[in-house]
C-alpha positions as CSV (number, residue, x, y, z in Angstrom):
1,M,100.5,57.3,134.0
2,M,102.5,60.0,135.7
3,E,105.7,58.7,134.0
4,N,103.9,58.7,130.6
5,D,102.7,62.3,131.1
6,N,106.2,63.4,132.1
7,G,107.5,61.7,129.0
8,R,105.0,63.4,126.8
9,R,105.8,66.7,128.3
10,T,109.5,66.2,127.7
11,A,109.0,65.0,124.2
12,L,106.7,67.9,123.4
13,K,109.2,70.3,124.9
14,N,112.0,68.9,122.8
15,I,109.8,69.1,119.7
16,V,108.8,72.7,120.4
17,M,112.3,73.8,121.1
18,G,113.6,72.1,118.0
19,T,110.9,73.7,115.9
20,V,111.7,77.1,117.4
21,A,115.4,76.6,116.7
22,L,114.7,75.5,113.2
23,G,112.3,78.4,112.6
24,A,114.7,80.9,114.0
25,S,117.5,79.4,112.0
26,G,115.4,79.6,108.8
27,A,114.3,83.2,109.5
28,L,117.8,84.3,110.3
29,Q,119.2,82.6,107.2
30,S,116.6,84.3,105.0
31,F,118.2,87.6,106.1
32,T,121.8,86.9,106.8
33,S,122.3,84.8,103.7
34,A,122.0,88.1,101.9
35,E,125.4,89.0,103.2
36,K,126.9,85.8,101.7
37,T,125.4,86.2,98.3
38,T,125.9,89.9,97.6
39,H,127.9,89.2,94.5
40,A,125.4,86.7,93.0
41,P,123.6,88.0,89.9
42,L,120.2,89.5,90.7
43,K,117.2,87.5,89.6
44,G,115.5,90.1,87.5
45,N,112.1,89.9,89.1
46,I,112.4,93.3,90.9
47,N,113.8,96.5,89.4
48,H,116.0,97.8,92.2
49,A,116.7,101.4,92.9
50,V,118.1,103.5,95.8
51,C,117.2,107.0,97.1
52,Q,120.2,109.3,96.8
53,W,119.3,111.4,99.9
54,C,119.8,108.4,102.2
55,F,123.5,108.3,101.2
56,S,124.0,112.1,101.0
57,D,127.4,111.9,102.7
58,M,128.5,110.1,99.5
59,D,128.8,112.0,96.2
60,V,126.4,111.1,93.5
61,E,129.1,109.6,91.2
62,T,130.4,107.3,93.9
63,L,126.8,106.1,94.7
64,C,126.1,105.5,91.0
65,K,129.4,103.6,90.6
66,E,128.7,101.3,93.6
67,A,125.0,100.9,92.8
68,S,125.8,99.8,89.3
69,K,128.1,97.1,90.6
70,M,125.3,95.7,92.7
71,G,122.9,95.4,89.8
72,I,120.8,98.4,90.9
73,K,119.2,100.0,87.9
74,G,117.9,103.4,89.2
75,I,118.6,106.3,91.5
76,D,115.6,108.0,93.1
77,L,115.1,111.7,93.9
78,V,117.7,113.4,91.7
79,G,117.2,116.3,89.5
80,P,118.5,117.3,86.0
81,K,122.0,118.4,87.2
82,D,122.8,114.8,88.2
83,W,121.2,113.0,85.3
84,P,124.4,113.0,83.2
85,I,126.2,111.1,86.0
86,L,123.4,108.5,86.1
87,K,123.6,108.0,82.4
88,K,127.4,107.6,82.6
89,Y,126.8,104.5,84.7
90,G,123.9,103.1,82.8
91,L,121.4,104.1,85.5
92,T,117.9,105.7,85.1
93,S,116.4,108.4,87.2
94,S,113.7,106.1,88.6
95,M,111.9,108.9,90.4
96,C,112.7,112.5,89.3
97,N,112.3,115.5,91.5
98,G,112.9,119.2,91.4
99,A,109.5,120.6,90.5
100,E,107.9,120.3,94.0
101,I,108.1,123.3,96.4
102,N,108.6,121.0,99.4
103,L,106.7,118.3,101.2
104,V,104.3,120.6,103.1
105,D,103.2,123.1,100.4
106,G,101.5,121.0,97.8
107,F,98.5,120.6,95.5
108,N,95.9,120.6,98.2
109,D,96.3,124.4,98.7
110,P,95.3,126.8,95.9
111,Q,97.8,129.4,97.1
112,F,100.6,127.2,95.8
113,H,99.0,126.2,92.4
114,D,100.5,128.9,90.3
115,T,104.1,128.1,91.5
116,L,103.6,124.4,91.2
117,V,102.1,124.7,87.7
118,K,105.0,126.8,86.6
119,N,107.5,124.4,88.1
120,Y,105.9,121.2,86.6
121,T,105.3,122.8,83.2
122,E,109.0,123.4,83.0
123,M,110.1,120.1,84.4
124,I,107.8,117.6,82.6
125,P,109.4,118.2,79.2
126,K,112.9,117.9,80.7
127,V,112.0,114.5,82.3
128,A,110.6,113.3,78.9
129,A,113.6,114.6,76.9
130,A,116.0,112.7,79.3
131,G,114.0,109.5,78.6
132,Y,112.5,109.2,82.1
133,T,109.0,108.7,83.3
134,N,108.3,109.3,87.0
135,L,108.1,112.8,88.5
136,I,107.3,113.1,92.2
137,C,104.6,115.4,93.7
138,F,103.0,115.9,97.1
139,S,99.6,116.7,98.5
140,G,101.0,119.1,101.2
141,N,99.8,119.5,104.7
142,R,96.1,119.6,105.7
143,R,96.3,122.9,107.6
144,G,92.7,122.3,108.7
145,K,91.3,121.1,105.3
146,D,89.0,118.1,105.4
147,D,89.4,115.3,102.9
148,E,86.9,116.6,100.4
149,T,88.5,120.0,100.3
150,G,91.9,118.4,99.8
151,W,90.7,116.2,97.0
152,N,89.0,119.1,95.2
153,N,92.0,121.4,95.5
154,C,94.4,118.7,94.3
155,V,92.2,117.9,91.3
156,T,92.0,121.6,90.4
157,G,95.7,122.0,90.5
158,L,96.7,118.8,88.9
159,K,94.3,119.1,86.0
160,R,96.3,122.2,84.9
161,I,99.3,120.0,84.2
162,I,98.0,116.5,83.6
163,K,97.4,116.9,79.9
164,L,101.0,118.1,79.5
165,A,102.1,115.0,81.4
166,E,100.0,112.8,79.1
167,K,101.5,114.5,76.1
168,H,105.0,113.7,77.2
169,N,104.3,110.3,78.7
170,V,105.4,111.5,82.2
171,V,103.7,110.1,85.3
172,L,103.0,112.4,88.2
173,V,103.6,110.3,91.3
174,M,102.2,111.5,94.6
175,E,104.0,110.0,97.6
176,L,102.1,108.5,100.5
177,L,103.7,109.7,103.8
178,N,102.9,108.9,107.4
179,S,101.4,111.7,109.4
180,K,101.8,109.8,112.7
181,V,105.6,110.0,113.2
182,D,107.5,111.7,110.4
183,H,105.2,114.1,108.6
184,K,102.7,115.5,110.9
185,D,99.5,116.9,109.2
186,Y,100.4,115.6,105.7
187,Q,97.2,114.9,103.9
188,C,97.9,112.0,101.5
189,D,98.7,109.8,104.5
190,R,96.5,106.8,103.6
191,T,96.4,104.6,100.5
192,A,92.6,105.1,100.2
193,W,93.0,108.9,100.1
194,G,95.5,108.7,97.2
195,V,93.4,106.1,95.3
196,E,90.3,108.3,95.5
197,L,92.3,111.2,94.2
198,A,93.6,109.1,91.3
199,K,90.0,108.0,90.5
200,R,88.8,111.6,90.5
201,L,91.6,112.7,88.1
202,G,91.0,109.7,85.9
203,S,94.3,109.8,84.1
204,P,96.8,107.0,83.7
205,N,99.5,109.6,84.2
206,F,98.8,110.2,87.8
207,K,99.7,107.4,90.3
208,L,101.0,106.8,93.8
209,L,104.3,106.2,95.4
210,Y,103.5,103.5,98.0
211,D,106.1,104.0,100.7
212,I,106.1,100.7,102.6
213,Y,107.7,102.2,105.7
214,H,105.2,105.1,105.9
215,M,102.1,103.0,105.2
216,Q,103.1,100.4,107.8
217,I,103.1,103.2,110.4
218,D,99.8,104.8,109.4
219,E,97.7,101.9,108.3
220,G,99.5,98.5,108.2
221,D,97.9,95.7,106.2
222,V,100.7,96.2,103.6
223,I,100.3,93.1,101.4
224,N,96.5,93.2,101.3
225,T,96.6,96.9,100.4
226,I,99.1,96.3,97.6
227,R,96.9,93.6,96.2
228,K,93.8,95.8,96.2
229,S,95.4,99.1,95.0
230,H,98.3,98.0,92.8
231,E,96.8,99.5,89.6
232,Y,97.2,103.0,91.2
233,I,100.8,102.4,92.3
234,A,103.7,103.4,90.1
235,H,106.6,103.1,92.6
236,Y,107.6,101.6,95.9
237,H,110.0,102.7,98.7
238,T,111.4,100.6,101.5
239,A,112.8,101.1,105.1
240,G,112.7,99.2,108.3
241,V,110.0,99.7,110.9
242,P,110.5,101.0,113.5
243,G,113.3,103.5,113.0
244,R,113.6,103.8,109.2
245,N,116.9,101.9,109.3
246,E,118.2,98.7,107.7
247,I,115.5,96.2,106.5
248,E,117.1,93.3,108.3
249,E,115.9,91.0,111.1
250,N,115.5,93.7,113.8
251,Q,112.3,95.2,112.4
252,E,108.7,94.1,111.8
253,L,108.3,93.9,108.1
254,N,108.8,90.7,106.1
255,Y,110.3,92.3,102.9
256,P,110.7,89.0,100.9
257,A,106.9,88.4,101.3
258,I,106.1,91.9,100.4
259,M,108.3,91.7,97.3
260,R,106.5,88.5,96.3
261,A,103.2,90.2,96.6
262,I,104.4,93.1,94.5
263,Q,105.7,90.7,91.8
264,K,102.4,88.8,91.7
265,T,100.6,92.0,90.7
266,G,102.6,92.2,87.5
267,F,104.5,95.3,88.6
268,K,107.3,96.3,86.3
269,G,108.3,99.6,87.9
270,F,111.0,100.2,90.5
271,V,111.4,99.4,94.2
272,A,113.8,101.9,95.8
273,Q,115.6,101.4,99.0
274,E,115.0,104.5,101.2
275,F,116.3,103.4,104.6
276,L,118.8,105.4,106.7
277,P,121.8,103.2,107.2
278,I,123.2,103.1,110.7
279,K,125.8,100.4,110.3
280,K,129.4,101.5,109.6
281,D,129.5,99.9,106.2
282,K,126.6,101.6,104.5
283,L,127.3,100.0,101.1
284,Q,127.1,96.6,102.7
285,S,123.8,97.6,104.2
286,L,122.6,98.5,100.7
287,R,123.8,95.3,99.2
288,T,122.1,93.3,101.9
289,A,118.8,95.2,101.4
290,V,118.8,94.6,97.7
291,T,119.5,90.9,98.2
292,I,116.7,90.6,100.7
293,C,114.3,92.2,98.2
294,D,115.6,90.2,95.3
295,I,113.0,87.4,95.3
């Protein structure tokens, strides 16, 4: 009986170790195979983009040229002065910027409304004339305001420009940012807060930018949240957690699974890489990230 028990333990140990090895190999392959297939055509299920500011040590034209080679379709967070360069390489401005004041002074504070209304009133027609759709906006920091005050102030300010956005078929997209690590005191730091604001505005031309990195930090439950709130989401950003670096195996998010969840919602917008590359070959990091997300 003792010999049989020892045999069972040995057999079980071998099975477990073999399973772990196979599992590790499969998980590793799901990430590292990206490096081997960077030149394969993209599958077309995800519209890929990249945030320009993450590659700010590279001029916009170089980024556009390299992104186009990878099959990337959009560049995020560039304003009108760079749009001609994007068009030269057949890329779209997948998330326009240039109307916001900054990340902390936003629509939740009436003292900024006049400036914001002026900026967005000028920018919305420019976005439309260039053939683009998404224009970013921000709630701003709380500065002691409770949720109700923040919602009411945002509604008041955004209603002054939402009809213009509707007229020009431009979508005002408020970004969800974490207030735990990167953007202390930011008010639109939870998906539910942004969804409630969207419901109160009641316009198809106001939606959310669901930043996967930021929302993993502040609330987690990423896939379930996407399933429940996808109708209010116009755009997605990526980055590795923790650290906001490459989305490879050394972080906690399963990006292929998240991309599959996004695809299943019927999403036709853009998923933009917004990680800060720390590897020497930054373009290879971008290629790898796009391949990981290309489900």
